[in-house]
C-alpha positions in Angstrom: -0.1 0.0 0.0 1.3 3.3 -1.0 1.6 6.2 1.5 1.6 9.9 0.6 4.9 11.4 1.3 5.9 15.2 0.9 9.4 15.6 -0.7 11.2 18.7 -1.5 12.8 18.9 -4.7 15.2 21.5 -6.4 13.6 23.2 -9.5 16.2 21.5 -11.6 15.7 17.9 -10.4 12.0 18.3 -10.6 12.4 19.6 -14.3 14.4 16.6 -15.1 12.2 14.2 -13.4 9.2 15.9 -15.3 11.0 15.3 -18.5 11.8 11.7 -17.8 8.4 10.9 -16.7 6.9 12.3 -19.9 9.4 10.5 -22.2 8.4 7.4 -20.3 4.5 8.1 -20.4 4.4 7.7 -16.6 3.4 9.9 -13.8 6.0 11.8 -11.7 5.0 9.8 -8.7 5.6 6.5 -10.5 9.0 7.8 -11.8 10.2 8.8 -8.3 9.4 5.4 -6.8 11.0 3.3 -9.7 14.2 5.4 -9.5 14.1 5.3 -5.7 13.5 1.5 -5.7 16.3 1.1 -8.2 18.9 3.2 -6.3 18.0 1.3 -3.1 18.5 -2.0 -4.9 22.0 -0.7 -6.4 22.8 0.6 -2.8 22.2 -3.0 -1.6 23.8 -4.8 -4.5 26.9 -3.0 -5.7 27.8 -4.0 -9.4 24.0 -4.3 -10.4 22.4 -1.7 -12.7 18.9 -1.3 -14.4 18.5 -1.0 -18.0 15.7 -0.7 -20.5 15.4 -3.0 -23.5 12.6 -4.5 -25.7 11.4 -6.9 -23.0 11.2 -4.2 -20.4 13.3 -2.7 -17.6 15.7 -5.4 -16.0 18.4 -5.9 -13.4 21.8 -6.4 -15.2 25.7 -6.3 -14.1 27.4 -3.1 -14.6 29.2 -3.8 -18.0 27.9 -7.3 -18.2 25.0 -9.4 -19.1 21.5 -9.2 -17.4 21.1 -11.0 -14.0 18.7 -13.6 -15.4 21.5 -14.8 -18.1 23.8 -15.2 -15.5 21.5 -17.3 -13.4 20.2 -19.4 -16.3 24.0 -20.1 -17.2 24.5 -21.1 -13.7 21.7 -23.5 -13.8 22.9 -24.9 -17.0 26.3 -25.7 -15.5 25.2 -26.9 -12.2 23.7 -30.0 -14.3 27.3 -30.7 -15.6 29.5 -29.5 -12.8 27.8 -28.9 -9.5 30.8 -28.8 -7.1 32.1 -25.5 -8.0 29.5 -23.6 -10.2 31.0 -20.3 -9.7 34.5 -21.3 -10.9 32.9 -23.3 -13.9 30.9 -20.1 -14.9 34.0 -17.9 -14.7 36.0 -20.4 -16.9 33.3 -20.6 -19.5 32.4 -17.0 -19.9 33.9 -13.6 -19.9 32.5 -13.0 -16.4 34.8 -12.6 -13.2 33.9 -14.3 -9.8 32.7 -10.8 -8.3 30.3 -10.3 -11.3 28.9 -13.8 -10.9 28.5 -13.5 -7.0 26.8 -10.1 -7.6 24.2 -11.7 -9.9 23.8 -14.5 -7.4 23.2 -12.1 -4.5 20.8 -9.9 -6.3 18.9 -13.3 -7.4 18.8 -14.3 -3.7 17.2 -11.0 -2.7 14.9 -10.9 -5.8 14.1 -14.6 -7.0 10.6 -13.8 -8.2 11.6 -10.8 -10.3 14.3 -13.1 -12.1 12.5 -16.2 -12.3 9.6 -14.6 -14.1 12.2 -12.9 -16.6 13.9 -16.3 -17.3 10.3 -18.0 -17.9 9.2 -14.8 -20.2 12.6 -15.0 -22.3 11.9 -18.8 -22.4 8.6 -18.4 -23.9 9.9 -15.7 -26.3 12.6 -18.0 -27.5 10.1 -20.7 -28.1 7.7 -18.2 -30.2 10.6 -17.1 -32.2 11.6 -20.9 -32.9 8.1 -21.7 -33.9 7.9 -18.8 -36.2 11.2 -19.5 -37.6 9.9 -23.2 -38.6 6.6 -21.9 -40.1 8.8 -19.4 -42.5 11.1 -22.2 -43.5 8.1 -24.4 -44.3 7.0 -21.5 -46.6 10.4 -21.2 -48.1 10.6 -24.9 -48.9 7.5 -24.8 -50.9 4.8 -27.2 -51.4 5.2 -30.8 -50.1 5.5 -33.3 -53.0 
């Protein structure tokens, strides 16, 4: 439940905030809440940032992939090398141990958010593959 709060902002900050909210088609209030929530998450999880993309706003490693991609990689490697998964991820990717552990720490605090992204990305990949198969059938021409 949201509780009303009074906040004083400089004219400069309010102007930039209003511009950002307008560009995103959001209210100033919802923009403040999103920015504050992300700032608090970044404070709790150094090495994590938030970025926009075709599938929406998501958590990612600073100068690295999205957190959900790291977690998917970890899950894939766990099946093959469950004993030292962090070292295995570091060996098979361009990520450092610090980056892998930052993604794991964020996931530990926000599993539902990351699991939802993983599931959505899986569905999108399946839809793209199905579309590609349909296109290939068309390009192959009529069956003889």
